[in-house]
N, C-alpha and C positions, 0 to 999 in steps of 0.2 A: 398363494403361499401354501406349502404342504405342512400341515401341523401334525398329522399322525397317519399311520398306514395300517390297514387291516386286510389281510389276505391280498396284499398287493394293491389295494385300492386307496387312493388318497382321500382324506376327509378334511373339510374346511370348517372352521368355526363360523356359524351363521352370523351375518352382518348385524342383525338385530341384537344378538346376544352381546357382541363387542360394544355396541352403543350403550347397553344397559350397564356393563361393567365400568365403562368410562364415566357414566353418569354417577354411579355409586362412589367412585373415587373422588369425583368432583365434589360430591356432597360431603365427604369426610374432610376435604380440604377447606370447605366452607364452614366447618364446625371445629375451630381450633381447640375448644375446651375438651373435645373427645381425645385429643392427643397430648394434652398438657401433662397428664400423669406419666407419660412415657418419655418425656424429655429428660436427657441426661445432662447434668451440669457437673463441672469439675471444680474441686476446691482449690482456691489460690494458696500456694505454698506459704505465703506470708501470713495467711489467716488460719492455717491449719492448727487444730488444738493438739498440744503435746502433753496434756495433763496425764500423769501416771505412766508416761512412756520413757522417762529419763534413762533408766537402766537398760531397757530394751534397745533404745537408740544408741547408747554407748556401745553395746555389744554389736549391733548392726554396723556401726561405723568402724569398729575394730575389724570385723570380717571384711568390709570393703577395703580397708587399708591394707590388710594382708594380701588380698587378691590383686590390688593395684601394684603392690610392691613386688610380688613374686611372679606374676604372669610373664613379664619380659624374660625371666630366667628359666621358664619351663618350655621344653621342646618336645615335639612329637618325633618318635623314632620309627623308621620303616626299615626292617631287616629283610634282605633279599638273598635267597639261596638258589644258585643256578644248578641245574642238573649236570652231572650226577650229584645227588644230595649227600651232605656230610653227616647224616645220621640224626637230623632233627634240628630245627631252629628254635628249640625251646618251647615253653608252654603256650606262647601266644602265636605260634606259627599258623598260617593259613586261616585268617579270620574271614568273616563274610566280606564279599567284594565291596559292599557299601561302607565298610569300616576303613577302607584304604583311601587315602586322598586321591582325588580325581586324576591328578597328573601321573599317578602310578598304575592306574587300573588297566591300561592297555598292555601291561606285562602279564596279566593273569590269564587263566584258561577261559574265563567268561567274557573276555574283551569282545566288543561288538563286531570288530573286523577280524576276529581270530580265524585262523584257517581250520578246516574240518579236522576233527581229531585224528582221522586216519592218516593224514599227511602232514601233521605239524609236529614239531619237536615237543618234548615234555616241557610243560610250563614251569616258570620260576615258582618257587615256594616263598611265600611272603608272610611276614608277621609285623605286628606293630606294638609299640609300648611308649614309655615316657622317659625323659631324662631331665636333669637339672644342671644348668650351667654353674660350674663351681669357681671358675676364674675368668677374668676378662680376656685372657689370651687363648681361650678356647677349650679348656678341659670340661668335659661333660660326664656326669655320673649317672649310671643306670644300673639295672640288674644284669647279671651274667646271662640269665635265661632269655633275656630279650634279644641278645645279639649272638648267642651261641650258635655256631654252625653257619653264620651268614657270610656270604661272599661280598656283599655290599651292604653298607649301612648309610641310609639317607636321613638327614635331619631337616625338619621343618621348624623354622623359628616362629616366634609369636607374631612377627610382622609379615609373615607369608614368604620370607626368603627360604630358598632350598639350598642345602649344601651337602657334601659328602663327608662322612666321618671316618677317621682312622681309629682302629682299636689299639689302644696303648697297652692295655693289660686287663686280664680278667681273673677272678678268683672264685672258683666254683664252691669252695668251702664256706664262703659267706654269701655267695650269689651277688657279688658286686663286680662291676666292670667300669673302666675309665676309657672314654673316647676323646679324640681331639678334633676340633673343627677349625677351619680357617675362615673367619668372618669378622667383620668390623662392628664396632658399636655394640659389643656384647655386654649384657648386664648380669653380673655374677650374684648369685643368691648369698645371703648371709646365713652362716650356720651357727646354731646355738648349742648349748650343752645339754644333751639328753639326760645326764645324771641329775639335772635340776627338775626334771619333769615329775609330776606326781599324779596318781590316779585321781581322775575327776577334772583335770585341766582341759580346757578347750583346745582343740586342734583342728587344723584345716588341711585337707588333701587336695592337691592339684594334679591334673593329668589328662589323659586322652582315653577315658573308658569307652570301649566299643568304637574307637576312632573319633570320638567327639572331643576335639582338642580344646584346651583351655577351660576344662570343666573344674569347678570349685565345689567341694562339699565340706561339711563341718560335722564335728562330733566331739567326743571326749576321749581322754586316755582311759581305756577300760581296765588295763592291767599292765604291769611292767615285768620284765625278766622272763617272758614266756620262752620255754625251751622244750625239747623233746617232741617237736612238731614233725620231725622227719623231712624238713624242707632243705636243710643244709647241715654241714658238719658242725659248724659253730653257730649256735642260736642264742639270742638274748633279746627277743622281740618286744617292741611296744605294741600292745594290742589296742585297737581303736574301733569305735562303731561309726566313724566317719565313712561314708559310702565309698568303697573301693571295689572296682570291677575289672574284668579283663581289659588290659590296655593302660591301667593305672600303674602297672609295674615299672619301677625305676623312677617314679615321680616323687616329689617332696611331700613330707608330712611336716607341717609348720606349727609353731606355737602362736599364741595370740599376738605376739610381737612381730610376727613375720619372719622368725628365724627357723631355719630347717633343723628339725630335731630327729628326723628319720627319713629313710628311703623306703617307700611302699613296695612290698615284695610279694605278698600272697594274701589269699582270703580262705576262710573256711566256709564252704558253701555246699548245700545239698544239690543245687541245680546249676552251678556255674556262675551265678550272679551274686549280688550283695545280700548277705544274711546278717549284716551287722557285726561281723567278726573279721577284722583285717589285721595284718601284721606289717610292721615297719622295722627295718634295721636301724638301731639307734645311732645317732650322729657320732657318738664317741667311738664306736666300732668302725663306722664309715671313715672317719678321719684317719685312723691308723692304717686301714687297708688301702685307701685311696692314695695316701702319701707314698706308701711302698710301691704301689702299681705305677704311679706317675714317675717314680724315680727310675725303675729299671724293668717294669712290667711283671715283677714277681713279688711274692710276699714271703718273708722269712718269719717263722714263728718259734717261740720258745718251746722246749721239750724237756720233760722230766724223765721219762723212761720207765713208767709203771703201768701195770694192769690194775684197773680199779673197778669197784662194784659198789652198788648202794647198800645201805644198812637198813635192816628191819629191826624191830625191837628184840626179837629172839637172838638174831645173829650178833647184835651189839652186846647183849648180855653175856654171850659166850666169851667176849673179849673184856669183860669187866667194865663195860660202858653202859650207863643207865639212861642213855638218850639215843635218839636216832640221828643226832647231828653228826656231821663229818662224813668222810668217804673212806671206804675200806680199801687198803692196798692188798691186792690179791697176788701180785707178782712184781718182781723188780728185775729189770733187764741188766745183764752183766755189762759193766763198763760204762753205764749211763750216769747222768747227773744224780739220779736217785740213789744208785748204788754207791757213788762216791760220797753222798751225803749221809750214808749209813741207814737208809730206809730198808725195812724188811717186810715181807708178807705178814699180814696181821696188824700192821700199824694202821691207825685211823688218823687221817689228815683232817684236822679241825679247822684250820684257817691258813691263809696265805697272806703274808705281809699284814697280818692283823685283821683281815677280812674273812668272815666266816664262809665256809663252803660246805654244802650239804648234798650235792648231787654230782655224779661222775661227769655229766655233761657240763655242769658249771665249773668244776675243777679243770677239766680239759680246756675249756674256753679261757679261763683265767690265766692258765699257764701259757696258752697260745697268744694271749694278748701281749705278753712280754717279748722283748727282743732277745735273741740268743746272746749268751754271755752275761745276762742279767743275774745278779745274785738275789734270790728270794728267800725269805724266812718262812719256815714251815712249823706250825705248832701241831704236834702229833700226840696221840695217846697210844702207849705201848704197855700191855699188861696192866691196864688201869692207872698208869702213871703218865702225867703230862711231861713231854720233852720238847725241846726246840732243836731244829736242824736248819742248816743253811745249804741251799743247793744252787750251784751256778748252772743255769740252763744251757742246754745244747740246742742244736738246730733240728726242728721237727722234720722227720723224713717226709719226702714229697708224697709218698703213697701211704696207704693206711698202715698203721703200725703192725709189724709182724713180730709179736712177742717172742723173745728168746729167753724165757725165764729159767734161771738156774736154781733148781730146787733138788731135793733128794726124796726118793720114795722106794717102796717095795712091799707088797702085801698079799694076804689071803684070808678071807673071812666069811665062812658059811653062815654065821649068826647074823650077818648083815645082808645076806642074800647076794653075795659077790663071789665070782670065780676070778681069782687074781693070779698073775704071773709076773716075774721080774721083767722089767722093761728092757727090750733089746732094740738094736738098730732097725731090724726088719719091721717090728711092731710100730716103731716111731714113724717110719717112712710111710707105712700103710695108713696110719691114722692121722697123719699130718701133724705130729707132735714135735715139739722142739726140745723138750727135756731129755737129758741123756740118762738120767736115773729116775726110778720111781716104780710103781706097781701098775701093770697094765690090766685094765678091766676086760677080761675075756668074755664074761657072761654076767647077766643080772637076773635074779629070780623075779618073775613078774609081779608077785604080790609081797616082795620082801621090803625091808626098811630102806635099802639103797635105792630101789626103784621109786619108792614113794618120795625120796629126796631129789629125784631127777637125774641120778647117775645112769649113764648109758654105756653099753659095750663100746670100746674104743677110747674111753676116757683113761687118763693116767692119774693115779692118786699120788700126790707128792708129800702131803703131811697128814698126820692124824693128831688133832689138837696142836700142841706145840712140838711134836716129835716128827722128825723127818722120816718119811716112810721109804727108807733106802734098802729094805729087805723084807721078805715075808715074815721073818722071825721078829724083826723090830715092830712090825705092824701088829702081829699077834700078841706080843708082850704088852704093847700099849693098850690093846683091847682088854687083855686079861686083868690089867690093873685098874679098870674102870668099874664103877657101879653099873649093873645091868640096865638100870633105868636112866642112866646118864645120857644126855644128848652129846653126840660125837660130832666134832667139827673136822671136816676133811677139806684139804686144799686139792682141787683137781685141775687137770688141764684137758681142754677139749679143742682140737683143731687149732692149736697154737695160742689159745686164750686160757688164762688161769682164773679160777673162781672158788670161793669158799662155799660149802654147802653144809647144812646141818642134817644129821641122820639120827632118827629116834630108834635106838637099838631095841628098845622094848616093844616097839610097835608091831 
């Protein structure tokens, strides 16, 4: 018997040495007391002590119950994009080959029997994520970025069955998508009300992180109403520290009762893995979008027709407002619900249907949550006085709003560091402006007050304080009537968007 080789020579263990080893082992066997300390015994479940573990066991049992309830409703999604590619299959495309279920690995470029690169066609591009079964007749909810650009979508059910899914509709503005599968004995998840969730509540995430299907993690609700993350047009995320990793996208976030309160969609991570900050789309938003998509594959949203901007303390004070609450109306589009309701630039929208709104993103989302033709009540602040307006919402344009704000302007002001000229069609066309009247900013003094306020050449000035800037003379008269130390409020337009700025004339 060859035991080892050195320089090509075989070496054998001496016979005498083997005998000594066997004798030593026999000696140990003959001395059971030497091994007794190493003997492992198992506790009988019936005699196990549960002292002091009551609450912990209740929580453990709750986690078990959620996992058992939801696992049959959680599916793994494989998205396949055939060449030529459609511009990307989303954030999860082309994972490591080991993350893709075995039955699909032969499609990739690393397949064991793949042809040499020189004579094989470009391989499919593949990605994977998670979905949750919403109805027993086969509707599956996931993220738009999981299936975006895919030519085929495969579904792996919890019991190992494989089926093909059809994309019913997708909404990039919220990153949601609805699929349909044809399969029997489907178990639909139960959805809860995300509005009842509170910071500190236990939550459970289920999905296929890194291709590991049916993975369950737990954490708490870390925050509610997260927005401004830059992940989608309309954001209102549940933040959680439950472990969410690539591949969890589209999977459920559930409460302790096993009800889905969110769809996991993204993580904030320095290295691509879980850093304890994950985001889920709340079930209230999911319900509205999914129902629309399931009906006709599209989503119709309410639209007010305003340009809006946030308030800081100084800007709010210039409008007679002593707080930073509310959202400032910087422009009103002609012929829109906002114009019909009598809204004007300079109005501050405080609440919608009695619910406070403090950020432009929050206001836009709240309006978009309503269906077109819905009448909404707006509480506004105008010149320091509260007023109520009712607006019947229109249909939000499918593309990004292209403001067509009708204002008036015309100026010239060396004391502000501005070179101004009456706005004409050529200037508007060159600068991408939509206003037909106003004062065109031809130049800005680098160290002047206007530059310090962020005004740039190509902007149009539409108002100075509450005066329409419809001529250079009007603008100069308004300046002459002000205290030199007074802060000046200008309404400007830049590339189709209107915004208020404050200029310190004495600076």
